[in-house]
C-alpha positions as CSV (number, residue, x, y, z in Angstrom):
1,X,18.7,1.9,34.5
2,X,18.6,5.4,32.9
3,X,15.5,7.2,33.9
4,X,12.9,8.6,31.4
5,X,13.7,12.2,32.2
6,X,17.4,11.7,32.1
7,X,20.0,11.5,29.3
8,X,22.4,8.6,29.5
9,X,25.2,9.4,31.9
10,X,27.9,8.4,29.4
11,X,29.3,11.2,27.3
12,X,28.6,11.7,23.6
13,X,29.7,8.7,21.6
14,X,30.6,6.7,24.6
15,X,29.2,3.3,25.6
16,X,28.8,2.2,29.2
17,X,29.6,-1.4,30.3
18,X,25.8,-1.8,31.0
19,X,25.0,-0.7,27.4
20,X,27.5,-3.2,26.0
21,X,26.1,-6.0,28.2
22,X,22.6,-5.2,27.0
23,X,23.6,-5.1,23.3
24,X,25.3,-8.4,23.8
25,X,22.3,-9.9,25.5
26,X,20.0,-8.7,22.7
27,X,22.3,-10.0,20.0
28,X,22.4,-13.4,21.8
29,X,18.6,-13.5,22.1
30,X,18.1,-12.7,18.5
31,X,20.6,-15.4,17.4
32,X,19.1,-18.0,19.7
33,X,15.5,-17.3,18.6
34,X,16.1,-16.3,15.0
35,X,14.1,-19.2,13.6
36,X,11.7,-19.7,16.5
37,X,8.0,-19.0,16.6
38,X,6.3,-15.8,18.0
39,X,5.1,-17.9,20.9
40,X,8.7,-19.0,21.7
41,X,9.8,-15.3,21.5
42,X,7.0,-14.3,23.9
43,X,8.1,-17.0,26.4
44,X,11.7,-16.0,26.1
45,X,10.8,-12.4,26.8
46,X,8.9,-13.3,29.9
47,X,11.5,-15.9,31.1
48,X,14.9,-14.6,29.9
49,X,14.7,-10.8,29.5
50,X,14.0,-9.7,33.1
51,X,10.9,-7.9,34.4
52,X,8.9,-7.4,31.2
53,X,5.5,-5.8,30.5
54,X,3.2,-6.2,27.5
55,X,2.1,-2.8,26.2
56,X,-1.3,-3.2,24.5
57,X,-3.7,-0.8,22.8
58,X,-6.4,-3.5,22.6
59,X,-6.7,-2.6,19.0
60,X,-7.4,-4.5,15.8
61,X,-4.6,-7.2,16.2
62,X,-3.8,-6.9,19.9
63,X,-5.6,-10.0,21.0
64,X,-2.9,-12.2,19.4
65,X,-0.2,-11.1,21.8
66,X,-2.6,-10.9,24.7
67,X,-3.5,-14.6,24.0
68,X,0.1,-15.6,23.8
69,X,0.8,-13.8,27.1
70,X,-2.2,-15.4,28.8
71,X,-1.0,-18.9,27.7
72,X,2.5,-18.2,29.1
73,X,1.5,-16.4,32.3
74,X,-1.8,-14.9,33.2
75,X,-0.1,-12.6,35.6
76,X,2.0,-10.9,32.8
77,X,1.8,-7.2,33.4
78,X,-0.4,-5.7,30.6
79,X,-0.2,-1.9,30.3
80,X,-3.2,-0.3,28.6
81,X,-3.1,3.5,28.1
82,X,-6.5,5.1,28.2
83,X,-6.1,8.4,26.5
84,X,-9.7,9.4,27.3
85,X,-10.2,9.8,23.5
86,X,-10.5,6.1,22.7
87,X,-13.5,4.6,20.9
88,X,-16.1,3.3,23.3
89,X,-15.8,0.0,21.4
90,X,-12.1,-0.2,22.4
91,X,-12.9,0.3,26.1
92,X,-15.6,-2.4,26.1
93,X,-13.3,-4.7,24.1
94,X,-10.5,-4.3,26.6
95,X,-12.7,-5.4,29.4
96,X,-14.2,-8.3,27.5
97,X,-10.8,-9.6,26.2
98,X,-9.2,-9.3,29.6
99,X,-11.9,-11.3,31.2
100,X,-12.1,-14.0,28.5
101,X,-8.4,-14.6,28.4
102,X,-8.1,-14.5,32.2
103,X,-5.5,-11.8,32.3
104,X,-5.1,-10.9,36.0
105,X,-2.6,-8.0,35.8
106,X,-4.0,-5.5,33.4
107,X,-3.0,-2.0,34.4
108,X,-5.1,0.9,33.0
109,X,-2.8,3.9,32.6
110,X,-4.1,7.5,32.4
111,X,-2.5,10.9,32.4
112,X,-3.1,12.8,35.6
113,X,-2.8,16.3,34.1
114,X,-5.2,16.3,31.2
115,X,-7.6,18.6,32.9
116,X,-4.8,21.1,33.4
117,X,-3.1,20.9,30.0
118,X,-6.0,20.1,27.7
119,X,-9.2,21.1,29.6
120,X,-11.3,21.4,26.4
121,X,-9.8,18.5,24.5
122,X,-8.7,20.9,21.7
123,X,-5.0,20.2,21.7
124,X,-5.4,17.6,19.0
125,X,-6.5,20.3,16.6
126,X,-3.4,22.5,17.0
127,X,-0.7,19.9,17.8
128,X,-1.3,16.2,17.4
129,X,2.2,15.4,18.7
130,X,1.7,17.3,21.9
131,X,-1.7,15.6,22.3
132,X,-0.1,12.1,21.9
133,X,2.6,13.1,24.3
134,X,0.2,14.3,27.0
135,X,-2.3,11.5,26.7
136,X,-0.1,8.5,25.8
137,X,3.6,8.7,25.7
138,X,4.3,10.5,29.0
139,X,1.9,8.3,31.0
140,X,3.4,5.2,29.4
141,X,6.9,6.5,30.1
142,X,6.0,6.7,33.8
143,X,4.3,3.3,33.8
144,X,7.3,1.6,32.3
145,X,9.7,2.8,35.0
146,X,11.0,-0.2,36.9
147,X,10.5,-2.6,34.0
148,X,13.5,-4.1,32.2
149,X,11.7,-4.1,28.9
150,X,8.4,-4.3,27.1
151,X,6.6,-6.3,24.5
152,X,5.1,-4.6,21.4
153,X,2.9,-5.7,18.6
154,X,5.0,-4.0,15.9
155,X,5.5,-5.8,12.6
156,X,7.8,-5.3,9.6
157,X,4.9,-5.0,7.1
158,X,3.3,-2.1,8.9
159,X,5.5,0.7,7.5
160,X,8.9,1.3,5.9
161,X,10.3,2.4,9.2
162,X,9.7,-1.1,10.6
163,X,11.1,-3.1,7.7
164,X,14.2,-4.2,9.5
165,X,12.6,-5.0,12.8
166,X,14.2,-7.7,15.0
167,X,12.6,-9.8,17.7
168,X,14.7,-8.1,20.3
169,X,16.0,-4.5,20.4
170,X,17.9,-2.3,22.7
171,X,15.7,0.8,23.4
172,X,18.0,3.8,23.0
173,X,19.0,5.5,26.2
174,X,16.7,3.7,28.6
175,X,18.5,0.5,29.5
176,X,15.5,-1.5,28.4
177,X,14.9,-4.3,25.9
178,X,12.0,-4.0,23.5
179,X,10.5,-7.3,22.2
180,X,8.6,-7.7,19.0
181,X,7.3,-11.3,18.8
182,X,5.3,-10.6,15.7
183,X,8.0,-8.8,13.8
184,X,8.1,-11.3,10.9
185,X,4.4,-11.9,10.7
186,X,2.3,-11.0,7.6
187,X,-1.4,-10.0,7.8
188,X,-2.5,-13.5,6.9
189,X,-0.5,-14.9,9.9
190,X,-2.4,-12.6,12.2
191,X,-5.8,-13.5,10.8
192,X,-5.0,-17.2,10.8
193,X,-3.9,-17.2,14.4
194,X,-7.1,-15.4,15.5
195,X,-9.2,-17.8,13.5
196,X,-7.5,-20.9,14.8
197,X,-7.7,-19.8,18.4
198,X,-11.2,-18.4,18.0
199,X,-10.2,-15.0,19.4
200,X,-12.7,-12.2,19.5
201,X,-12.3,-9.4,16.9
202,X,-12.3,-5.7,17.7
203,X,-15.8,-4.6,16.6
204,X,-14.5,-1.7,14.6
205,X,-12.5,-4.0,12.2
206,X,-15.7,-5.1,10.5
207,X,-16.5,-1.4,10.0
208,X,-13.4,-0.7,8.0
209,X,-10.8,0.1,10.8
210,X,-7.8,-2.2,10.3
211,X,-5.7,0.0,12.6
212,X,-7.3,1.6,15.6
213,X,-6.1,4.5,17.8
214,X,-7.9,7.5,19.3
215,X,-11.3,8.2,17.9
216,X,-10.6,11.7,16.6
217,X,-7.5,10.7,14.8
218,X,-8.6,7.4,13.3
219,X,-10.8,7.0,10.2
220,X,-12.0,4.1,8.1
221,X,-9.7,2.7,5.4
222,X,-10.9,2.2,1.8
223,X,-10.2,-1.0,-0.1
224,X,-6.7,-1.0,-1.5
225,X,-5.4,1.6,1.0
226,X,-2.5,0.9,3.4
227,X,-4.0,-0.6,6.6
228,X,-2.6,2.4,8.6
229,X,-3.8,5.0,6.2
230,X,-6.6,5.9,8.6
231,X,-4.2,6.9,11.3
232,X,-3.6,10.7,11.3
233,X,-5.0,10.9,7.8
234,X,-3.4,13.6,5.6
235,X,-0.8,14.4,8.2
236,X,3.0,13.8,8.2
237,X,2.7,11.3,11.0
238,X,2.9,7.5,11.2
239,X,3.5,6.9,14.9
240,X,2.0,8.2,18.2
241,X,5.5,8.5,19.6
242,X,5.7,5.7,22.2
243,X,9.1,4.5,21.0
244,X,12.4,5.9,22.2
245,X,15.2,7.5,20.3
246,X,18.3,8.9,22.0
247,X,16.7,8.4,25.4
248,X,13.6,10.4,24.7
249,X,10.1,9.5,23.8
250,X,9.6,10.9,20.3
251,X,7.4,10.6,17.2
252,X,9.1,8.1,14.9
253,X,8.3,6.9,11.4
254,X,7.0,10.2,9.9
């Protein structure tokens, strides 16, 4: 598997046999599960896609995938990145949801060089991309080493950059599969699942936060606004950068 700090060994424009095998595997999985439920896709990810982790922010809608994972296997690795700038409500919610669902393999990930690179917590004022990289993308990059793929909560409706999202993707340059069980879900599907399964809501949702990230970069959303309008408001930025393009973790979607 290609490492996080390495470029793919194949030359420009070339495709390795491993790459071809992975592309074929993803295509086969998408064809097989094209008309299946999100739960079936979750089970397929855990059973048929290798060593898979669920990456969760424990945000506004995260409990849906966490619940599906708990039903499938309570030992599913759950990676939660604590940026040390999260809302207190998120940290409390993470503990409460993990205990309630019986998740037994939640791994709290933190950067080990924040004190060195951002001792005063001011990096977010000068360079939000660098702040996201330091506190979230690089720690996650390290935590995902050794996994064959990871499960995300991305959905087509969330932004234009996600409009063609498939259940299974090849993550560029890493040799991993990325799984999006909720890719085809609409907001009403998420709410219905949470209601039917009596899942706890993140406390900030009731206060006008339909999408929740780090406290300094997340603001309430007014009625009629896009649900992600409160993330990096008034900035040319839509993603924190945890997705890979050409083998590197980069900001995408902006």
